[in-house]
N, C-alpha and C positions, 0 to 999 in steps of 0.2 A: 756437488753434494750427493753422495750415494743414497739412493732411495727417493730422491726428490723427483716428483713428476713435473714436467714442463708443459705449460699451456702456451702455444704459439699463436700469435695474431699478426696478420699482415696489415700494417697501418694504412688507413685510407678511409675517409668518411665523406658522406654527402656527395657521392659520385653521381653526376647527372648526364654523362655522355655514354652512349651505348658501348662504344669501343672500350672505355675504361671499365665499365661494368663487366664486359666479357673477359677482359684481361684479369680483373680481380677474381672472377669465378674460376678461370683457368689456373690462376696462381694457387688458389686454395686446393684445387684438385691435384696439382703437382705436389703441393706440400704434403697432402695426405699420402700420396704414393711414396714420397721420399721417407716419411716417418715409418711407413709399413716396411719398405724395402730395407731400411737400416735398423729395423726392430728397436726403435727408440721408445723410451718410456714417456711418451708425449701425447697430447691431444691438440686440437685446434679450437680457436675461438673466432667467431665471425660477428660482424655487425651488419645489420640489414641495409644500413645507409650506404655501404660500400658495394652492395650487390644489386642495386637498381631500385631501391625504395623511392628515391627522388624521381627516377626516370619513369618507371612503370612497375606497379606493385605486383601485377600478375607475373611479369618477368622475374621480379625479385624472388617471389615465392618459388618459382621453377628453379632458380639458381640455388636457393637455400636447400631445396629438396635434392638437387643433383649432388651438391657437396656432401650433404648428410648421407646420401645413399653410398657415395664413394667411401666415406668414413666407416659406415656400418659394414660394408662389404669387406673392407680391409682391417676391420677391428681396431680402428683408431677413434679415440674419444672425440665427440663433437659437442661444442658448446656455443650458445648464442648469448652475446652480451646485450645488455639493455641500454638504450640511449635516452633521448629526450621524451617528455610526456606524450608528445604527438605520435610517437612511434610505438607506444606500449601495446595497444590493441593488436596491431599488425604483427609485432614481434612475438607476442603470446600465441597468436593464431598460427604463426609459422612453426613455433616449437611444438604445438599440439599436432599440426599436420605431419611433422617429421615423426613424432612418436606414434601416431595412429597408423602411419605407413610402415612402421616396423623399424624405424631408425632411431636408436636410443639417443636421447638428447638431454643436455643440461642447459638451464636458462637462469640468468641472473634476475633476482627479485630485489627491488630497491626499497629499503626501510622507510625512506622519507616520503613515500607516496601513500596517500590515504587508502587507495584501492588495494594495496598489496596483500592484506590479510585475505580478502575474498579471492584474489588471483591465486594466492598460494593454495587455498583449499581446492580450487579447480585443478591446479597442476598436480597436486597430490592424488586426486581421484583418477587422473589419467596416467599416473606413474612417471611423470616427467621429473627428472632429478633437478634439484634447485641449488643455486649458489646464492646465499643471502649476503647482500652488500648494503652499505649505507646509502649509496647513490652519489654520482659524480657530476650530475647535470643540474637542472633546476627542479626542485621537488615541491611538496606542499607545505613543508616546514623547514626552517633553517636552524631550529633550536637543537643544539648539540645533544643535550641531555635527553630531550624528547626522542630524538632519533635513536639514541642508544636504547631507550626503553622499547621503542617499536621493534628494533633489531632483536632484542631478547624475546619478545612475544612471538615473532616469526620463528625463531629457533625452537621455542617451546612447542609450537604447533607441529613442526616437522618431527621433533623428537617423539611426540605422541603417535605419529603415523608409523614409526618404525622403519621408514625409508632412509636410505643413505643420502647424504647431502654435503654441501660444502659451505664453509663460512669464509667470506672474503673480507678480511679486515686487517689493519695494522694497529688497531686501537688497543693499547695495553690493558685497559679495564675490561673490554669485551673478551680479550684473549684469556685473561685470568678467569673471568666468569664462565667462559665456555669450557675451559679445561676442568674446572670443578664440577660444573653442571653435567658435563658429558663424559665424565671419567669412566662410567660403566657402559657407555655406548661408543667407545673410541673407535671400534671397528666400522661404525656407520658414518663417521665424520672425516672430512678432509679440510685442513686449513689452507686457504688460498691466499698467497701473498705476492707482492709486487717485486720484480727484479730490482735489485739495488737498495732495497729497504729491509730492515729487520732480519739481517742475515744471522745474527746471533740467536734470535728466536727460532728461526728455521732449523738451525743445528740442534737446539735444545729439543724441539719437537721430534726430530728424527731420532735422537738418542733415546727419547722416551716412547718410541714406537707409535707416534701419531702419524697419520697420513698427511703429507704436505705437498702442495703444488706451488709452482712459481710462474706467474704470468710474465711472458717474455714477448713484448711487441717488437716488430722490426720492419724496416722499409724506409723509404725516403719521405713519405707523406706523414710526418710525425708531429706537425705543429699543434693540431687539436689535442692530441694526447698529452704532449708536454705542457700545454697551457693548463689543462685540468690538473695535472700532477703538481705544478707550481702553485696553483690556487689551493689545492688540498693542503700542502705544506704550510702555506701562508696562513690559512685559516686555523690550523693547529697551533702555529706560533702565536697568533693573536689571542688564542684561548689559554696560552701558557702551557700547551701540551706538545708532545712529540710522539712520533711513531714508536712502536716497540723496538728495542735495540736490535 
């Protein structure tokens, strides 16, 4: 799809062997170089659990900074995904460290966590770009309607800051709400969507001059990601819902 920005993620989570951590770090650095050399309209997304969080947090932070430095030097977008609740503090600190060192960073904020409004305020103060998502792990609430409400409140907060941000959702209701609410600020927002879902919606967004990105994970270590995706679709089906077409 012409105009679609791609967010590439090398699958692999909870890596606890130093060799695998090094391989994951080196793979991201090579990916950044490849994107830059080929002049692709792409960024990268990392998870701290694949870069040494389980093995050694100091090493993990060094790896995150090394990748973000490479991305910044080569003008490739750098994003940090959010994982389970136990990793939130470290992940936020890593994003702030990247930003304060001069490496532009985007980080996911999960609507289903009670702490997210306070975290968002601090990220806005530091100029960290945010991707608002519902959350794909275990949060503080499982109530679908409540999470939608929390999502909207987070979006309103970012709107008031005047900073650019991303909305990561396939939820038809949130998509309609966002396009109406943000119509006059369309230059500040990007809709982030998953590969293989909502392709019709992506095309409509592009035709109407919205910014759109597609998350494209790849690699052999895909079990955890596929399990979360299946659970997401099952939960929607249980509620009598479906992703945007």
